[in-house]
N, C-alpha and C positions, 0 to 999 in steps of 0.2 A: 108768663114769666114771673118768677117769684120777686117779691119786693122786700128789700132790707131797709129797716128804719134804724138809724144810728146817728147820734150827735146832731139831732134836728134835721137830718137829711133823709130823703127817701130815694132809694137806688133800686133800679131794676137790673136783674141779672138772669143768666140762664140757669136752669136747675142743674145742680151738681157742681156749680162754681165754688171755688175755695173762698171761704169767708174773709180771710186775711187779705187776699188779693183784691177782692171787691172793695173792702174798706179803704185800703191804701190807695187804690186807683181813683177813688172819689174824694180824697183829701180828708178822710176821717182820722183824727188823732188817736190811733190805736194804742200807742205806747205812752207810758207816764215817764216824765223826766228823762234821765239819761238812758232809759231803755230804748229810746228812739235810735240811739247809736249802738248800744250794747244789747243785741238780741240775736237769736240763733238763725234768723232769716228763713224761718219756716221749717226748721228741722224737728221741732217739737221738743227741744231739750231745755229751753230756758224758762218757759212758763210766763213770759212777760206779756203775752197777747191774750191772757185770760179775760173772758167776758161772760156775762150772764146772757142767756139767749132764751127768748120766748118764741115758740113756733117750731116748724118742722125742719130739722137738720139731720145729717147723717148720724149713725150710731157712733158712740165713743170708741175710738181705736185704742190699741195698747199703748202707743206713745203718749196720748192725752192722759189716759188713766195713770200711767207710770209717773209722769212729771207732776201731776196734781196730787199724787200720793206723798210727795216730799214737801217739807217745809220750804217756804212759808205757806204753801197751799194746804188746804184741808180737803181730803177726798170726799168728805160728807157734804161739802158745799156745792151748790148747783152752779158751777162755772165750767166753761169749756175753753180750750185753746183754739183761737180763731184760725191758726195755721193748720189745724188738723180737722177742721169742720167744713163740710160741704152744705151749701144752702139747697134745701129741697122744696121749701114752700115759703110763704110770707113769714118773716121773722122780725122781732124787735131785739136790738142789742143794747146792753147796758155795760158801761165801763166803770169800775170802782177805783178808788184811790189806792196808794201803795205802789211801790216800784213794780211789783208783779201783778198789779190789779187785784190783789188779795184783800184789800181793805173792806170796810163796811159802808163807806160813804160814796154814793154814786157821783161820778164826775160828769157823765152824760148818759 
């Protein structure tokens, strides 16, 4: 079983599990500020669940690429939308500041 490390927590999940679902189910603060209330609920359209990921995850899909190609995101930056990412192996997740998680300062 893959291990997800995020916000000081270590979580085990089945391979192929959606990263957003894993994080929220285990009490990880995935959203910054009011994004907790105002987000697309996993449609891949808002971009507020953007995180940096180290480890094995699914390939980037078109929704993830499209949303992160629009401001305030930068398509050249190594971020992923948690709602569009499946966990395939052990990973470490980092959340940055900013409403969309697009900032430069890690929150966790």
